[in-house]
BALOBA-1460 file (C-alpha; in Angstrom, 3 decimals):
// residues 51
<rec num="1" residu="x" x="74.566" y="-8.380" z="-23.260"/>
<rec num="2" residu="x" x="77.053" y="-5.843" z="-21.984"/>
<rec num="3" residu="x" x="76.188" y="-2.642" z="-20.181"/>
<rec num="4" residu="x" x="77.133" y="-0.549" z="-23.218"/>
<rec num="5" residu="x" x="74.919" y="-2.631" z="-25.496"/>
<rec num="6" residu="x" x="71.997" y="-2.214" z="-23.126"/>
<rec num="7" residu="x" x="72.482" y="1.553" z="-22.940"/>
<rec num="8" residu="x" x="72.603" y="1.731" z="-26.734"/>
<rec num="9" residu="x" x="69.383" y="-0.291" z="-27.032"/>
<rec num="10" residu="x" x="67.618" y="1.937" z="-24.493"/>
<rec num="11" residu="x" x="68.677" y="5.054" z="-26.382"/>
<rec num="12" residu="x" x="67.471" y="3.590" z="-29.686"/>
<rec num="13" residu="x" x="64.152" y="2.662" z="-28.041"/>
<rec num="14" residu="x" x="63.694" y="6.213" z="-26.745"/>
<rec num="15" residu="x" x="64.424" y="7.627" z="-30.201"/>
<rec num="16" residu="x" x="61.879" y="5.261" z="-31.754"/>
<rec num="17" residu="x" x="59.281" y="6.359" z="-29.203"/>
<rec num="18" residu="x" x="59.964" y="10.007" z="-30.061"/>
<rec num="19" residu="x" x="59.509" y="9.307" z="-33.770"/>
<rec num="20" residu="x" x="56.248" y="7.478" z="-33.035"/>
<rec num="21" residu="x" x="54.893" y="10.358" z="-30.953"/>
<rec num="22" residu="x" x="55.769" y="12.834" z="-33.705"/>
<rec num="23" residu="x" x="53.717" y="10.732" z="-36.142"/>
<rec num="24" residu="x" x="50.582" y="10.847" z="-33.984"/>
<rec num="25" residu="x" x="47.779" y="13.193" z="-35.018"/>
<rec num="26" residu="x" x="47.654" y="16.669" z="-33.476"/>
<rec num="27" residu="x" x="44.286" y="16.043" z="-31.847"/>
<rec num="28" residu="x" x="43.596" y="16.296" z="-28.117"/>
<rec num="29" residu="x" x="43.592" y="12.493" z="-27.911"/>
<rec num="30" residu="x" x="46.851" y="12.209" z="-29.823"/>
<rec num="31" residu="x" x="48.543" y="14.799" z="-27.632"/>
<rec num="32" residu="x" x="47.363" y="13.119" z="-24.428"/>
<rec num="33" residu="x" x="48.442" y="9.640" z="-25.467"/>
<rec num="34" residu="x" x="51.635" y="10.947" z="-27.045"/>
<rec num="35" residu="x" x="52.636" y="12.838" z="-23.919"/>
<rec num="36" residu="x" x="52.190" y="9.803" z="-21.702"/>
<rec num="37" residu="x" x="53.950" y="7.536" z="-24.183"/>
<rec num="38" residu="x" x="56.846" y="9.957" z="-24.410"/>
<rec num="39" residu="x" x="57.232" y="10.137" z="-20.631"/>
<rec num="40" residu="x" x="57.125" y="6.394" z="-20.041"/>
<rec num="41" residu="x" x="59.159" y="5.457" z="-23.136"/>
<rec num="42" residu="x" x="61.996" y="7.815" z="-22.291"/>
<rec num="43" residu="x" x="62.065" y="6.994" z="-18.582"/>
<rec num="44" residu="x" x="63.410" y="3.473" z="-19.160"/>
<rec num="45" residu="x" x="66.990" y="4.664" z="-19.377"/>
<rec num="46" residu="x" x="66.663" y="6.970" z="-16.390"/>
<rec num="47" residu="x" x="65.185" y="4.187" z="-14.257"/>
<rec num="48" residu="x" x="67.944" y="1.817" z="-15.292"/>
<rec num="49" residu="x" x="70.639" y="4.294" z="-14.338"/>
<rec num="50" residu="x" x="68.957" y="5.072" z="-11.024"/>
<rec num="51" residu="x" x="68.816" y="1.388" z="-10.108"/>
C-alpha cells in the first residue's frame, strides 16, 4: 500500500466515523459517546502524520 492510498483510506475512515456520529441519537449518552468516537476516529490521520 502506498502512502497516498493510506492517506485516502484514513480520510474515508474519518468521513465514515462522522456519518456514524451524525446518526446517533441526540441524547446525553449519544452525545457523550459520539464526541469521544469523533475525537478518536478523526485523530488517526493526525497521529499518522505526526509519526
